[in-house]
Structure formats: structure tokens, C-alpha cells
N, C-alpha and C positions, 0 to 999 in steps of 0.2 A: 303340606309338609314335603320336604325333599325325599327322594327315593332312597338314596344312599348317603348316610351321614357318618362322619367320623368326628367324635367329640373328645377333646383333651387327650388325644392318643399320645402315649409315651412308650418307648421301647428301649430297654437296656439289655446288654449282654455282659453279665458280670458287673464291673464297675464302669463300663463304657456305655453312655447313653447315646443311641444312634438316631432316635426320633424324639423331638422335644415338643410337647404340648401342641400337637397338630390338630387343626380343625378344618373340616371341609364338608360342604353340602352339595350333592350332585343330583340334578334333576333326572327324572325318568326319560330315557332316550338320549341323554346327553353323552357326548364323546369328550372325555377329559384326558389330557396327556400330562404325565409327570415327567418333567425335563430337568436334567441336572447332570453334573459330572459323576464319575464313579465314586462310590462311598458317601453320597449325599443323603441316602435314606429312602430313595424312591422305590426301590425293589422291596425293601423291608415293609413299607406301607402296603404295597400290593400284596405281599405274602400274608400280612395281617388280615386284609380283607378276605383273602382266600381261605384263611384258617390254618395256614402252614406255620405261622408264628402267632403267639399269644401276646396281646398288648400287656405291658407292665402296668398300665393304668389307662382308663378311658373306655369309651363305648363305641362299638360299630353297629349301626342299625341299617337293615335293608327292608324297605317296604314296611316300616313300622315295627319290625321284629328285631330284638337284640340278638346279635350273632356271636357274642363273646363265648358262650358256652357250647356252641354248635361245632361239631367236627366238620372238616372240609367237605365230606360227602353228604352232609346234611344242609348245606348252604345253597344248593341249586345255583352253582357258579360254574361257568365255562372258562377254561384257562388255556392259553396258547403260549408255549415256551419258545425260547430262542432256538433250542436244539431239536425242534420238531417233535421228539419223543413219540414217534409212531412205533407200533409193534412190527418188527421186521418180518415176523413169520405170518403176518396177516395181510390179505389183499387190501386194496383201497376200500372196497365195499365193507369188509369186516372191521377195518379200523374205524370207519364212520359209524358203524352199527354198535360198536363196543359198549358205549355208555347206555344205550337203549337196552341192550341185552342184560347188562348188570342190573338195570332198574326193573327188569322183568316185563318189559313191554311185549304185547302180542306180536307174533311174527309178521302178520299183515301190516301192522302199524310200523314196525321196524323197516320193512321193505319199502313202504311208501315214503317214510321220512328220509331214508338213505337216498332214494331216487331223487327226492326234492333237494337234498343237500348237494348231491353231485351235480345236479343241474345248476344250482346256485353258483358253484365254483367252476362250472364249465368243464368238468372232467368225467362226464358220463362214459366216455369212450375208454377210460383207463380204469374202470371199476375193478377189473380182475388182475391188475398189475400189483406188484409188491413194491414197497418203498425204494428198494435199491435200484429199481428199474426206472426211477423218476428223477427229474431235476430237483434242485433245492426249492425253487419257487413252487413247483407242483406239490412237493411234500408239505410245504407250509400251508398251502391252500387246503390240503387234506386235513391237516391238524386243525385248521379253522373250522372246517365242516364238522369234524368230530366234536369239537367244543360246542358248536351250535346245535347239533342234532337233538340233545335232550331238552331243548328250549329253556336255557338258563335265564335267570332273571338279571344277571350281571355277567358281562364278558370281560375277562382280564387278559391283557396282552403284555407279556414280559419281553421286551426288545425282540419281537418276532422277526424283524427284518435284518438284523445286524449281521447275520451269516451269509447274506445274499449279495450278489454284485450290484453295482449302482443302478444299472438300467432296470433290472428285475425289481429292485427295491422300490423304485418310483412307481412302476406299474402296479405292484402288489399293494402298496399303501393306498393307492387310489381305489383299488378293488375292495380292500377292507373297508374303507370309508363308505363306498357305495352300498356294500352289503349291510353295514351297520345302520345306515339311513333307511334302507329298504325294510329291515326287520324292526327298526325302532328300539334296539336293545341298548341299555345303559352300558357304557364301555369305559374302562380305564386302561390307558395305554402308557407303558413305561418306555422311555427312550433317552438316549444321550445325544440324539441327532436333532438339532434345532430345526432344520428344514422339514423333517418329518412332522414334528409337533406343530409348526406354524401352518403347514399345508392342509392338515386334516382335522384339526381340533376345534371344538366349540369353545373350550377354555383350556388354558395351560397353567399348571402349577410349577413354578420354578423353585426347585429344592436346593438348599445350600446348608450344609452342616446339620442335617436333620430337621431343618425348619423350612417353612414355605416363605421364601422372600417376597413372592408376589403371586397372586392368582388373578387371572384376567383373560380376556379374549386375545387371540393372536395379534390383533390390531393394537390393543392396549399394551401388551407385553413388549412389542417391537417399538412402538412409537412413544410410549410413555413409561419407560422403565422406572421402577420405584426405588431401586437401590443401585449402587455402583456395581455390585456383583451381577445383577440382572442386565444392566447396560452393557457390561463387558462380555457376558456369556452368550447373549442372544444377538446374532448378527455381527457384522464387522462394525466397529464403533471407534470414533476418535474421542479420547478423553483429554481435555484441554484444561490446564490450570489458568485461572484468571484472578485478578485482584479487584476487589470491590472499591469503587471510587465514591459512589453516592447511592446508598441503599434506597433512598426515597424515590429516585428516578430510575432505579434498576441499572445504573451506569457501572460498567466494569471496564477493565483494560486487559488486553492480551499482549504482552510485550509492551510496546508503546502505542498500540492501536486500540482506540476506544470503540465500545459496542454498547448499545442500550438493549437490554433483554426485555422480552415480553412479560415473563413471569416475575413475581415478587421475589426478593432475595431472602425472605424469611428473617431469621435472627442475625444474619450476617451484618457486620459493621464495616465501616470504611477501613481499608487496610487489610481486611481478611482475605484469605485465599480460598476460592471455591473451585469445584470441578464442574466442567461443562461437557456435555456429550453432543456430538455432531455426526450423523450418519454420512458415509462417503457419497451416497447417491443424492444427498441434499444440496450439494454445492455444484457450481458450474463456473468455468472460466469466463470472465467478462472483462476485457481490457479497460473499459471505461467505467467500471464499477467503483464506487467510493462511498464513504460514510459508514452508517451504522449497520449495513448489511454486507460488508465486504472485508476481507483480510488479504494482505499482500505478503508473499513469502517467496522462497527460493526452492525450485524443484531439485530434489535429491535422488529420486528414483522413479522409474516407470515400469509397470508389470503388465504384460499382455495376457489377458484372461479370456480370450475368445471374443465374445460379443462386447466385452467391457475392457477398457484400459484403466488400470488403477495407478494413479500418480500420487507420489508423496512429496509434500512441500514442508519446509521448515520455517516456522514463525517463532522468533524468540527461542524459548526453551522447549517448545512443543513441535511435534511432527504431526501433520494432518494429511490424511489420505482422502482423495476424492476420485470419483468414477466418471469416466467419459464413455459414451457409446462408441464402439469401434466403427469409425467412418473411413473407408479406404482412401477417400479424397481429402481427408483432414489429418495433417501430421500432428502427433502428440507433442506436448512441450518438451524441450530438451533439458537434460540435466544442467543445472547452473542458471537456467532461465528464471527471470522474475515474473511471477504470474499473480493475478488477483482473483481470488475465489469469491463468488457472489452467492448469497443465500438469503433466507428471510429470518427476521428476528425470532420467529417461532420455532426455527429449526434448531436453535441452541437451547438445550435443556440443562437445567441444574440437576446434578446427580448427588443424591444423598448417600451417606455411608450406610 
């Protein structure tokens, strides 16, 4: 049986339903990220797990025990917030010890656990400092240590990195993942940053309008998006309209250029318009490419992105972006130039609504 399960979870505020019949089973020690835009319901689900919100219907189980009637302080859950929420009048040591003191743990056990937690986040030398004397990244590590000190059965992270600058965010997310794996704690992480979710998760839940559009590994989410929303939200993606020529042979046409797809066209009939997805990194310029794995168009823009140059080309009514590694000895195509983009038939994915 899964360690944390959410079954038919619904949540309404007045007449507005913000979470619709949500189901999820999370294994012990798994790191699951809830990813989606603002207002999609991801934080509401997290708050229901924590006990800060009560489901309108459905059941939340942790380690075989129903959590619905338990108050937040009865659920043995650690939570880290976006705004650190440290006690400004307490030192780092006292902040980390707070939950243990509230639980009535013996002083010797508290001292030992606090020392262990400070070593875990590499801040033993700052034990006597106050939050205002520390950087944002250091404060968030203290908040993490405080959440972990009472040995919770589930760790909840509510956009804990969004207030930090980019470089600190990358290093801290890697540190969080390392600590989570070291402790083996079941973790739910809420973020709107797709790179964060893709880089540290075992599985990702893509939330859209209070529903889970797709649940899968980062590899599955990125390479096999289940819906148009997932395809457009995760990573940079070309969405291309194509017309079906022959469903039996998977033959389609983009403008006046024919392509044979690898995957079946489902219920599509000849003459139907379908949406295809192509990642910018999938294609490469090949002057001599032709046939079913190439498209020819006109360059309309180039953008220098450091290690990558992103080029946009127009094919019929579609604009397709593709990436080239920045090679100082190789000049990117010029605007107005005709180029041929090569890819494999498996790189073009049919996108369902």
C-alpha cells in the first residue's frame, strides 16, 4: 500500500470549486512535485495534506491512517514555507529546537537533534545568530532543519525557493534533494518553476484548473506530454498544425510538405487538422535532408542565449523554433535564408486536447 494517498479529493470555496476529484498515491521516500501556474490548485492540495484546509470531500491517508479529522499538529508533518517563517527573536539553534521543545522532548535529546540538524545543513558555525543576520538561502536552510528536527513522516515544501536569486536557488534545490534522499523522507514539493520540478523530482503532477493533467516521471512529462496544456507548459515547445492525408499510413502534411508519423493518428480522419509537438532541441540544420524527416522554411529570427542559439523559421502558417549549440566558428543562419530542419519521425508527437 502507498504511504500517502489522496482519494477523490475535492475542495470548494463557496461556489468555486478549486480542486476536482484529485487522486494520487505516493510511495514512502518518494519526492513528488506539484507543478502548475498560479491558481491551478497545487498549494490548496498541499494545504489539505498539512491540515490547514479541510477537503470538501475525499480522503487523505498517511501510513494507513485517515488524516481528515486530525489537526495539523497531530499529523506529524514538517512544512517549509516560501517566506521562511523563522522566529526573529530566536537564534538559529532555538528556531531548530522549537518543535522539539513544544513536543516536550528531553533537553539532552533536543541538543543532540539540533546539533545533528545543523550539521546536516552545514550551519553549525551560525547556531547563535539571529535570522536577520543571515542571507535568504541560510534562513531557508534553517527553516528546512526546523521542519525536519521532529522527524516528520511527510515533508511539505511550499515554493521554498521562489524568494531566492537564481544561483542560490539552484544550489539549494540540489541540497534539498540530497537531504531528502539521505533521510528517505516522503516529500511533496510545490513550485511553478518547471526546471526545479524536472531536476529534483521522482514524479511530477502537472496541475491545470484544479485537476491533474498528467502524473509521471520528469522524463515522461517532458518527452511524452499527455495534453496540449502539459506540452505547452513544460519546456519550450513548437505546436504545429498539420492536416491528415492518410490515417492508415500515419501520413500528414504541414503546408505542402508531407511527413509520415511514427504513432497512430487515433480517430482522426483524412482532412482533419491535428496538433503536433516538436521540441526545439530535436531538430538540426541539414542542407541535404529530404523526405519524411525534414521540413524546409524561411528564417525569421535568431536569439543568442549563451550556450544555445535559438532560430525561428516559418513553414506555411506555422513558426518553428530550433536550437543550435553556440559554435564560435559556425555562423548562424541569416534572416530570410531558406533552411532545412532534420529530425526523426518519433520527435513529432501528436498533442491531445
